N, C-alpha and C positions, 0 to 999 in steps of 0.2 A: 763584546770584543770585535775588533775589525783589523784590517791590515796595518793601519797606522800604529797598532800596538806591538807589532813584531819587533821593530828596532829597539824601543825601550825595554822590551822583555829580554832580548839578547844582551843588551848592555847591562841589565840588572844581573842576569845569570853570570856574565863575565866579570862582574864586580867593578865595572867602570863607575867612577864617581860622576854623578850627574853634572857636576860643575865643568867637566871637560867637553860637554856637548853643546852644540849651537842651540840657541833658543829662538823661537818657541818650539817646544816639543808637543805636537798635537796628541800623540798616543800616550798610553800608560802601560807600565809593566804588568804582564799577566802572571808573573811568578806566584803571587799569592793564591791564584786559582789552582795552580799545580801543586802547591804545598798545603792545600786544604785550609788555608787561612781565610777568615771572612773577608770578602772583597765586595766593594761597591764602587761604582764609577762616580767620583765626585765632579768630574769634568763632563760637560756635554760632548756628544759626538756629532761632528758635522759630516755631511756627505754632499758631493757635487757630481752630477752626471748630466752631460750635455747641457741643456738649458734649465735643468731642475736642480734645486738645492734643498737640503733638509737639515734639521738639527734635532737631536733627541737629547732631552735632559730629564732624567728620571722617567716618570710615567708620561711625559709630554713630548709631542713631536709637532714641529711646524714644517710645512712643506710648501715650496714654491712650485706652482704648476708648470712653469716654463712658458706660460702664455704671454702674449705681448702686454696684456693688462697687468701682469705681475701678481695675479691672485695668490694669496697665501691661505693655506688650510691648516687648521689646528686640530689635533687629536689627543685624547687621553688614552694612551695605549693600555693602561690597566683596565679601564672600563670598556674599551672598544679596540681590541687587538687587531681587528680586520679593517680598521680605519673607515668606518661607514658613516660616522656622524661628525661632520665638520663643526667645530665649536668656535670658529673664528669670530662669529657675531654674537654668540651667547656668553662667552667668557672673555671679555675685553681685557681684564687685568692680566690673565695668563697669556692672552694673545700678544699684548704689548711687551710683556717680559720676554716671551719666546722670539718675537720679531727683533727685539734688541739683541738677543744672543745670536740670532742668525746674521744680522747686519755686522756685528763685531767679528764673528767667525769669517764671514765673507771678506771683510776688509783685511783680515789677517792672511787669508789665502791669496788674495790679490797682491798683497805686499810680498809674500813669500815667492809667488810666481815672478814678480819683478826683481827679486833678489834683494829686497830692502832689509831682510833679516839676516843677511850675510855680513860679515865684518866689513867687506869692501862696498857694501850697499848696492851690489849689482851681481847679476849672473855672469859667470866667467865667459868672456867672448871666445875662449878656446874650446868650449863645450861643443860637441857635435850637434849639427842641426837635427831636429826631430824628424824622423821619416817613418811612414807607415810600412809595416813589414811587407805588404804586397807590392810596394814600389821598389824593393831591393832586387838587384840583379840576380842574386843567388836563388830567388824564388820564382823568377820568370819562367823557367822550364816547366814548372809544376802548375802554374795558374790555370791553364785551360782545363786540366783534369780536375782541379779543385772547385771550379765554378759550379759544379753540380752537387757538391757536398753541402749539407745543411749548415754546418758550422762556419762555412766560408761564404755562403751565398750573399749575405748582406754587404760584405766587403768587396767582392769580386764582380758582382753583376750590376755595376753602376753605369 
């Protein structure tokens, strides 16, 4: 389970028909977990952080290292939960399958970011510009004091 599952779970609890929601929906409802129904994730889970991306499908995970060479690493999470043995060269069939899933997922993320999965095929121009919290006026009086706090150091000491 991950954060992308929150919205589908709330919609499921509220009884909303899935046909009223925009597609694609990346997450899945977690309601079966709360009602003790057998649950398994039939859909892979994709993650993106800075220059790294990963996708988990069942026991398998493929991870982009974020390096300029674009190295991909493959792990069998059931056999190697600490991700110590990269199988990208020894299991080419699984590697190709997972690389294909990662590429498809990344294309979907980029299309969503561009607004291509909205009915208008674009992100609304009226949406506010994204701004980091530490750039907002209301936080400026506190920034000097916060620079020494560990949870803010990386953002404020640039």
